[in-house]
Kinemage of the C-alpha trace (Angstrom):
@kinemage 1
@onewidth
@group {chain A} dominant
@subgroup {mainchain}
@vectorlist {calphas} color= white
{ca ala a 1} P 8.834 -32.379 -17.620
{ca val a 2} L 9.398 -29.474 -14.643
{ca arg a 3} L 11.976 -27.839 -16.923
{ca ser a 4} L 9.799 -28.061 -19.931
{ca val a 5} L 7.164 -26.102 -17.847
{ca ile a 6} L 9.538 -23.324 -16.576
{ca asn a 7} L 10.565 -22.884 -20.250
{ca arg a 8} L 7.379 -22.258 -21.721
{ca his a 9} L 6.418 -20.273 -18.399
{ca pro a 10} L 9.739 -18.806 -17.151
{ca asp a 11} L 7.916 -16.478 -14.865
{ca leu a 12} L 6.982 -19.443 -12.904
{ca leu a 13} L 10.021 -19.664 -11.123
{ca ser a 14} L 10.137 -16.111 -10.151
{ca leu a 15} L 6.593 -16.428 -8.852
{ca leu a 16} L 7.352 -18.979 -6.766
{ca ala a 17} L 10.381 -17.314 -5.269
{ca leu a 18} L 8.175 -14.563 -4.585
{ca thr a 19} L 5.518 -16.714 -2.726
{ca leu a 20} L 8.408 -18.144 -0.495
{ca gly a 21} L 9.788 -14.769 0.299
{ca ala a 22} L 6.458 -13.010 1.077
{ca ala a 23} L 4.890 -16.079 3.480
{ca ala a 24} L 8.503 -16.768 4.693
{ca pro a 25} L 8.141 -14.314 7.921
{ca phe a 26} L 4.515 -16.119 8.689
{ca leu a 27} L 5.837 -19.447 8.687
{ca pro a 28} L 6.759 -19.754 12.574
{ca his a 29} L 3.237 -18.144 13.332
{ca leu a 30} L 1.351 -20.782 11.330
{ca leu a 31} L 3.387 -23.491 12.939
{ca leu a 32} L 2.481 -22.338 16.469
{ca arg a 33} L -0.874 -21.262 15.218
{ca arg a 34} L -0.149 -17.728 16.943
{ca ala a 35} L -0.623 -14.172 15.509
{ca pro a 36} L 1.808 -11.439 15.769
{ca tyr a 37} L 1.098 -9.645 18.723
{ca asp a 38} L 0.139 -6.312 18.539
{ca asp a 39} L -2.190 -3.912 20.701
{ca asp a 40} L -4.428 -2.796 17.534
{ca ile a 41} L -4.740 -6.867 16.713
{ca arg a 42} L -5.941 -7.738 20.018
{ca asn a 43} L -8.142 -4.735 20.870
{ca tyr a 44} L -9.654 -4.294 17.528
{ca phe a 45} L -8.927 -6.105 14.184
{ca trp a 46} L -9.162 -9.532 15.789
{ca pro a 47} L -12.576 -9.046 17.482
{ca val a 48} L -13.941 -7.012 14.979
{ca met a 49} L -12.869 -9.434 11.759
{ca ser a 50} L -13.790 -12.612 13.804
{ca arg a 51} L -17.092 -11.378 14.510
{ca val a 52} L -17.617 -9.987 10.931
{ca ala a 53} L -16.538 -13.610 10.063
{ca glu a 54} L -19.431 -14.881 11.932
{ca ala a 55} L -22.088 -13.137 10.602
{ca leu a 56} L -20.753 -13.983 7.014
{ca arg a 57} L -20.951 -17.779 7.984
{ca ala a 58} L -24.313 -17.532 9.389
{ca gly a 59} L -25.698 -15.748 6.378
{ca arg a 60} L -26.067 -12.347 7.882
{ca leu a 61} L -24.846 -8.657 6.942
{ca pro a 62} L -22.638 -7.496 9.814
{ca leu a 63} L -24.301 -4.012 10.416
{ca trp a 64} L -23.748 -3.947 14.256
{ca thr a 65} L -22.503 -6.057 17.055
{ca pro a 66} L -23.638 -5.567 20.787
{ca asp a 67} L -20.326 -7.437 21.896
{ca leu a 68} L -17.803 -4.778 21.575
{ca tyr a 69} L -17.510 -1.935 23.702
{ca ala a 70} L -21.094 -0.603 24.246
{ca gly a 71} L -21.899 -1.744 20.893
{ca phe a 72} L -19.928 -1.276 17.258
{ca pro a 73} L -21.243 -0.385 13.854
{ca leu a 74} L -19.384 -3.255 11.937
{ca leu a 75} L -20.228 -2.075 8.636
{ca ala a 76} L -20.125 1.436 9.330
{ca asp a 77} L -16.422 0.988 10.485
{ca ser a 78} L -14.388 0.744 7.261
{ca glu a 79} L -11.438 -0.400 9.069
{ca ser a 80} L -14.057 -3.565 9.371
{ca ala a 81} L -13.496 -4.056 5.873
{ca val a 82} L -16.853 -6.332 5.609
{ca phe a 83} L -16.409 -6.142 1.592
{ca phe a 84} L -12.907 -6.335 1.167
{ca pro a 85} L -11.944 -9.927 -0.816
{ca leu a 86} L -9.108 -10.834 1.140
{ca asn a 87} L -10.797 -10.746 4.515
{ca trp a 88} L -13.250 -13.461 3.554
{ca leu a 89} L -10.511 -15.855 4.069
{ca met a 90} L -11.403 -15.460 7.574
{ca leu a 91} L -14.453 -17.527 6.652
{ca leu a 92} L -12.404 -20.621 6.028
{ca phe a 93} L -11.004 -20.770 9.466
{ca lys a 94} L -12.330 -20.118 13.075
{ca asp a 95} L -9.377 -19.640 14.835
{ca val a 96} L -6.252 -17.250 14.129
{ca thr a 97} L -5.225 -19.051 11.299
{ca gly a 98} L -7.556 -17.210 9.227
{ca leu a 99} L -6.443 -13.829 10.336
{ca leu a 100} L -2.642 -15.389 9.222
{ca ala a 101} L -4.239 -16.202 5.778
{ca val a 102} L -5.049 -12.564 5.541
{ca phe a 103} L -1.667 -11.661 6.155
{ca ile a 104} L -0.048 -13.540 4.054
{ca ala a 105} L -2.335 -13.234 1.118
{ca gly a 106} L -1.760 -9.233 1.450
{ca asn a 107} L 2.180 -9.937 1.446
{ca leu a 108} L 1.482 -11.854 -1.440
{ca leu a 109} L -0.384 -9.044 -3.443
{ca met a 110} L 2.700 -6.706 -2.451
{ca gly a 111} L 5.255 -8.951 -3.842
{ca phe a 112} L 3.104 -10.062 -7.245
{ca gly a 113} L 2.018 -6.436 -7.773
{ca val a 114} L 5.706 -5.160 -7.941
{ca tyr a 115} L 6.927 -8.093 -9.617
{ca phe a 116} L 4.292 -7.319 -12.517
{ca phe a 117} L 5.117 -3.357 -12.437
{ca ala a 118} L 8.710 -4.164 -12.597
{ca arg a 119} L 8.385 -6.425 -15.304
{ca gln a 120} L 6.337 -4.205 -17.152
{ca ile a 121} L 8.957 -1.018 -16.820
{ca gly a 122} L 11.688 -3.117 -18.321
{ca leu a 123} L 13.617 -4.788 -14.960
{ca gly a 124} L 14.787 -8.409 -15.870
{ca arg a 125} L 12.975 -11.335 -13.545
{ca phe a 126} L 15.897 -11.449 -11.047
{ca ala a 127} L 15.618 -7.862 -10.110
{ca ser a 128} L 11.721 -7.893 -10.339
{ca thr a 129} L 11.475 -10.839 -8.124
{ca leu a 130} L 14.452 -9.054 -5.705
{ca ala a 131} L 12.188 -5.937 -5.701
{ca gly a 132} L 8.780 -7.763 -4.510
{ca ile a 133} L 10.397 -9.779 -2.030
{ca val a 134} L 12.108 -6.565 -0.611
{ca phe a 135} L 8.564 -4.640 -0.636
{ca ala a 136} L 7.217 -7.421 0.909
{ca ala a 137} L 9.424 -7.883 3.681
{ca ser a 138} L 10.181 -4.323 4.212
{ca gly a 139} L 9.902 -2.548 7.447
{ca phe a 140} L 6.959 -0.831 6.604
{ca ser a 141} L 4.866 -3.887 5.235
{ca ile a 142} L 5.949 -6.169 8.428
{ca gly a 143} L 5.864 -3.156 10.930
{ca his a 144} L 2.523 -2.496 9.932
{ca leu a 145} L 0.985 -5.799 10.388
{ca gly a 146} L -0.680 -4.627 13.387
{ca his a 147} L -2.542 -1.939 11.163
{ca val a 148} L -4.114 -4.649 8.924
{ca thr a 149} L -5.955 -2.227 6.694
{ca ile a 150} L -2.935 -0.047 6.218
{ca his a 151} L -0.895 -3.171 5.252
{ca asn a 152} L -3.478 -4.450 2.819
{ca gly a 153} L -4.445 -0.775 1.118
{ca val a 154} L -0.797 -0.502 0.579
{ca ala a 155} L -0.487 -3.927 -1.286
{ca phe a 156} L -2.688 -2.710 -4.173
{ca met a 157} L -0.643 0.551 -5.192
{ca pro a 158} L 1.618 -1.154 -7.294
{ca leu a 159} L -0.918 -2.936 -9.230
{ca val a 160} L -2.893 0.363 -9.501
{ca leu a 161} L 0.258 1.708 -11.264
{ca trp a 162} L 0.579 -1.472 -13.273
{ca ala a 163} L -2.945 -1.178 -14.654
{ca leu a 164} L -2.415 2.500 -15.651
{ca asp a 165} L 0.992 1.515 -17.453
{ca arg a 166} L -0.895 -1.223 -19.648
{ca ala a 167} L -3.775 1.299 -20.246
{ca leu a 168} L -1.200 3.644 -21.841
{ca leu a 169} L -0.190 0.627 -24.142
{ca arg a 170} L -3.436 0.229 -25.188
{ca ser a 171} L -6.091 1.899 -27.504
{ca gly a 172} L -9.616 1.638 -27.827
{ca arg a 173} L -11.565 -1.470 -26.253
{ca gly a 174} L -8.434 -2.610 -24.727
{ca gln a 175} L -7.128 0.806 -23.246
{ca ile a 176} L -10.816 0.730 -21.762
{ca ala a 177} L -10.433 -2.727 -20.050
{ca trp a 178} L -7.316 -1.816 -18.042
{ca val a 179} L -8.574 1.424 -17.256
{ca met a 180} L -11.290 -0.656 -15.569
{ca met a 181} L -8.843 -3.007 -14.196
{ca ala a 182} L -6.806 0.165 -12.410
{ca gly a 183} L -10.400 1.064 -11.275
{ca leu a 184} L -10.758 -2.389 -9.878
{ca thr a 185} L -7.690 -2.587 -7.875
{ca tyr a 186} L -8.235 1.108 -6.779
{ca ala a 187} L -11.719 -0.129 -5.414
{ca ala a 188} L -9.726 -3.025 -3.544
{ca gln a 189} L -7.736 0.228 -1.524
{ca trp a 190} L -11.010 1.796 -0.543
{ca leu a 191} L -12.375 -1.466 0.856
{ca ala a 192} L -9.034 -2.401 2.654
{ca gly a 193} L -10.362 0.281 4.949
{ca his a 194} L -8.003 2.358 5.682
{ca val a 195} L -8.447 6.276 3.817
{ca gln a 196} L -4.399 6.981 3.477
{ca pro a 197} L -3.288 4.047 0.687
{ca pro a 198} L -5.809 5.156 -1.761
{ca ile a 199} L -5.342 8.632 -1.404
{ca phe a 200} L -1.542 8.645 -1.917
{ca thr a 201} L -1.601 6.174 -4.601
{ca met a 202} L -3.455 8.744 -6.688
{ca leu a 203} L -0.960 11.323 -5.576
{ca leu a 204} L 1.479 9.286 -7.083
{ca ala a 205} L -0.123 8.211 -10.094
{ca gly a 206} L -0.357 11.990 -11.378
{ca pro a 207} L 3.168 12.523 -11.624
{ca tyr a 208} L 3.793 9.083 -12.551
{ca leu a 209} L 1.516 9.470 -15.765
{ca leu a 210} L 2.582 12.977 -16.561
{ca tyr a 211} L 6.459 11.297 -16.613
{ca arg a 212} L 4.905 8.439 -18.599
{ca leu a 213} L 3.137 10.725 -21.478
{ca trp a 214} L 5.798 13.399 -21.770
{ca val a 215} L 9.045 12.251 -20.777
{ca ala a 216} L 9.580 8.467 -20.818
{ca pro a 217} L 6.557 6.479 -22.848
{ca leu a 218} L 7.081 2.773 -22.523
{ca pro a 219} L 8.676 0.906 -25.668
{ca gly a 220} L 5.372 0.127 -27.364
{ca thr a 221} L 3.181 3.070 -26.728
{ca pro a 222} L 1.263 4.224 -29.291
{ca ala a 223} L 2.374 7.478 -30.881
{ca arg a 224} L -0.160 10.564 -29.678
{ca asn a 225} L -0.268 14.116 -30.033
{ca arg a 226} L -0.116 16.811 -27.541
{ca arg a 227} L -4.031 16.954 -27.218
{ca gln a 228} L -4.450 13.151 -27.154
{ca arg a 229} L -1.488 13.033 -24.124
{ca phe a 230} L -3.200 15.687 -22.171
{ca ala a 231} L -6.526 14.224 -22.474
{ca leu a 232} L -5.254 10.916 -21.181
{ca leu a 233} L -3.610 12.827 -18.383
{ca cys a 234} L -6.762 13.835 -17.052
{ca ala a 235} L -8.802 10.935 -18.251
{ca leu a 236} L -7.085 8.022 -16.752
{ca pro a 237} L -7.012 9.259 -13.096
{ca ile a 238} L -10.333 10.737 -13.504
{ca ala a 239} L -11.750 7.337 -14.713
{ca thr a 240} L -9.968 5.115 -12.103
{ca ile a 241} L -11.197 7.311 -9.093
{ca ala a 242} L -14.670 7.132 -10.582
{ca val a 243} L -14.781 3.286 -10.979
{ca gly a 244} L -12.881 2.873 -7.565
{ca leu a 245} L -15.244 5.068 -5.892
{ca ala a 246} L -18.364 3.498 -7.692
{ca leu a 247} L -17.398 -0.064 -7.153
{ca ser a 248} L -16.800 0.696 -3.137
{ca ala a 249} L -19.666 2.944 -2.757
{ca ala a 250} L -21.179 0.243 -0.123
{ca gln a 251} L -18.509 0.564 2.179
{ca leu a 252} L -17.941 4.539 1.753
{ca trp a 253} L -21.404 5.736 2.038
{ca pro a 254} L -21.913 4.192 5.612
{ca met a 255} L -18.270 5.235 6.642
{ca leu a 256} L -18.989 8.738 5.484
{ca glu a 257} L -22.155 8.836 7.631
{ca leu a 258} L -20.319 7.301 10.569
{ca ala a 259} L -17.170 9.753 9.851
{ca ser a 260} L -19.853 12.809 10.299
{ca phe a 261} L -20.282 11.832 14.164
{ca ser a 262} L -16.435 11.905 14.609
{ca pro a 263} L -14.543 14.521 16.632
{ca arg a 264} L -12.483 14.790 13.122
{ca ser a 265} L -15.181 15.658 10.980
{ca ala a 266} L -14.569 19.161 11.264
{ca gly a 267} L -10.926 18.829 10.800
{ca val a 268} L -8.240 18.820 13.333
{ca thr a 269} L -5.598 21.047 14.605
{ca tyr a 270} L -2.039 20.933 12.637
{ca glu a 271} L -0.240 19.699 15.868
{ca tyr a 272} L -2.234 16.798 15.870
{ca ala a 273} L -2.196 16.139 12.014
{ca ile a 274} L 1.446 16.028 11.913
{ca ser a 275} L 1.899 13.497 14.977
{ca tyr a 276} L 3.609 10.678 14.300
{ca ser a 277} L 5.781 12.725 11.484
{ca phe a 278} L 9.274 11.295 10.724
{ca pro a 279} L 11.917 12.941 12.597
{ca pro a 280} L 15.067 13.058 10.599
{ca his a 281} L 17.260 11.156 13.203
{ca asn a 282} L 15.136 8.205 12.302
{ca leu a 283} L 16.859 7.622 9.212
{ca val a 284} L 19.426 5.855 11.106
{ca thr a 285} L 16.807 2.835 10.795
{ca leu a 286} L 17.696 2.647 7.575
{ca ile a 287} L 20.859 0.837 8.454
{ca trp a 288} L 19.839 -0.350 12.110
{ca pro a 289} L 16.410 -1.281 12.535
{ca tyr a 290} L 16.740 -1.872 16.315
{ca phe a 291} L 18.351 1.359 17.247
{ca phe a 292} L 15.749 2.582 19.257
{ca ile a 293} L 15.048 -0.401 21.117
{ca asn a 294} L 16.611 -0.858 24.352
{ca val a 295} L 17.819 -4.062 25.775
{ca ser a 296} L 14.867 -5.121 27.506
{ca gly a 297} L 12.925 -4.438 24.016
{ca asp a 298} L 11.529 -1.101 25.141
{ca gln a 299} L 11.262 1.664 22.611
{ca trp a 300} L 12.738 4.791 23.437
{ca gly a 301} L 12.446 6.744 20.138
{ca leu a 302} L 10.178 10.017 19.635
{ca trp a 303} L 7.574 7.903 18.103
{ca asn a 304} L 6.297 4.293 18.160
{ca asn a 305} L 8.849 1.996 16.552
{ca trp a 306} L 6.545 0.562 13.679
{ca glu a 307} L 5.379 3.859 12.576
{ca thr a 308} L 9.083 5.314 12.183
{ca val a 309} L 11.015 2.161 10.957
{ca ile a 310} L 11.985 2.687 7.237
{ca tyr a 311} L 14.199 -0.576 7.260
{ca val a 312} L 14.077 -2.268 3.796
{ca gly a 313} L 17.656 -4.096 4.272
{ca leu a 314} L 21.338 -3.242 3.902
{ca leu a 315} L 21.664 -5.130 0.224
{ca pro a 316} L 18.425 -3.454 -0.906
{ca leu a 317} L 19.543 -0.120 0.412
{ca met a 318} L 22.987 -0.259 -1.444
{ca leu a 319} L 21.442 -1.484 -4.936
{ca ala a 320} L 19.065 1.158 -4.486
{ca ala a 321} L 21.626 3.907 -4.077
{ca leu a 322} L 23.765 2.141 -6.768
{ca gly a 323} L 20.801 2.105 -9.114
{ca ala a 324} L 19.897 5.996 -8.498
{ca trp a 325} L 23.756 6.824 -8.627
{ca his a 326} L 23.786 4.910 -12.221
{ca gly a 327} L 20.717 6.507 -13.365
{ca trp a 328} L 21.856 9.771 -12.733
{ca arg a 329} L 25.073 8.965 -14.499
{ca ala a 330} L 23.216 7.357 -17.485
{ca arg a 331} L 20.410 9.897 -17.273
{ca arg a 332} L 17.979 6.924 -17.009
{ca gly a 333} L 14.770 8.168 -16.580
{ca asp a 334} L 12.748 5.696 -14.496
{ca ala a 335} L 15.524 5.616 -11.971
{ca leu a 336} L 15.412 9.246 -11.483
{ca phe a 337} L 11.937 9.486 -11.250
{ca phe a 338} L 11.445 6.962 -8.528
{ca ala a 339} L 14.439 8.480 -6.660
{ca gly a 340} L 12.690 11.491 -6.555
{ca ala a 341} L 9.482 10.134 -5.716
{ca ala a 342} L 11.413 8.799 -2.781
{ca phe a 343} L 13.116 11.964 -1.653
{ca phe a 344} L 9.622 13.851 -2.061
{ca ala a 345} L 7.796 11.167 0.184
{ca leu a 346} L 10.049 11.233 2.882
{ca trp a 347} L 10.487 15.357 2.898
{ca leu a 348} L 6.398 15.150 3.003
{ca ala a 349} L 6.419 12.369 6.040
{ca met a 350} L 9.070 14.830 7.947
{ca thr a 351} L 6.470 17.801 7.967
{ca asn a 352} L 7.688 20.295 10.005
{ca tyr a 353} L 11.133 18.653 10.826
{ca ala a 354} L 12.015 19.231 7.107
{ca pro a 355} L 13.792 22.668 6.405
{ca leu a 356} L 10.769 23.335 4.368
{ca asn a 357} L 7.431 22.065 5.129
{ca leu a 358} L 5.974 21.118 2.093
{ca his a 359} L 3.298 19.049 3.851
{ca arg a 360} L 1.704 22.642 4.671
{ca leu a 361} L 0.351 22.781 0.931
{ca phe a 362} L -1.237 19.346 1.073
{ca ile a 363} L -3.196 19.758 4.326
{ca glu a 364} L -5.160 22.193 2.340
{ca leu a 365} L -6.268 19.442 -0.114
{ca pro a 366} L -9.998 17.907 0.660
{ca gly a 367} L -10.070 15.659 3.498
{ca met a 368} L -6.562 16.044 4.345
{ca asp a 369} L -7.047 17.902 7.282
{ca thr a 370} L -8.855 15.139 9.042
{ca leu a 371} L -5.895 12.799 8.544
{ca arg a 372} L -2.606 12.222 10.720
{ca cys a 373} L 0.450 9.879 11.131
{ca arg a 374} L 2.404 11.859 8.096
{ca val a 375} L 4.940 8.951 8.372
{ca thr a 376} L 2.401 7.037 6.468
{ca trp a 377} L 3.914 8.746 3.115
{ca thr a 378} L 6.563 6.588 3.477
{ca ser a 379} L 4.822 3.672 1.740
{ca asp a 380} L 5.347 5.602 -1.287
{ca arg a 381} L 8.968 5.587 -0.468
{ca glu a 382} L 9.113 2.158 0.254
{ca arg a 383} L 7.584 1.021 -3.237
């Protein structure tokens, strides 16, 4: 019976392996009913998310709480993520199990999203499963568990690209439906609470659509002339952004009002904006993630360890290098595109450490002068 089910649904075995691989890092925490320790979890995310859950259980919209600091605007602070669906898992538990459920759900989305995207672009089940597990268990993913909003926002990045690919394979109503799906997943990124993942997703999606429309269309893509391709290149990102912003407006509107009172509302100095940039010597963490941790467990590197560790595992790193080399030899477009995207993202994350600071160009984009922690560009590289 089990074999017949697997034969009818061959992806089930892969999804089961993905589920186990994405959830495995949290099994000790579930058994001990303890959350991963981090200052941001202790001082911000757990107090805020638990009070949001308490208010929702009582049937109240969590606009404000007097219990945190000198009073705290729960709804207006986007990192409270009141409307983010995964955070509603907190409603099912009154202890730290709810927070662990949010972590696990985010990791599962990471793994499933990469799996569906990899299958869409032609990878086999084993390769797609491995890619999903590597992304969900990467240094960026696990290192940013303490930043719940970053972790959950990045989880939807591959799903946005997957939906856009599906839209390119369709026409008419089918295409509209997949554009709506891309907008829905993009809205989830905004509702997750951190502004950088959705911004970076669109900065990746633009070149990716250009590549898919002009260089390497997926098999089965309808034939389109140059004017139609140009129209799609403009329409798909605009429609995705419009749907995403419209669906997340209930969160974004109060967030923008609160942000107007922030010291960052007028922009920040460039020195502040590039804090936590990726220093080149941290490339050693690709093969040795604990290089900057001493025997007592203290960090001695330039920045916080979780901000600058880009470890994905030795075997995945070797496979990625082999895939890039084979892609170059065989002129395989997908391998070259993603290798180029990884290199470009890493270059941007280095900011003024790079021989040529390309980040200076991006800081001129609207809203970019209010952000910092440029190492989060490596989320594109990890993916």
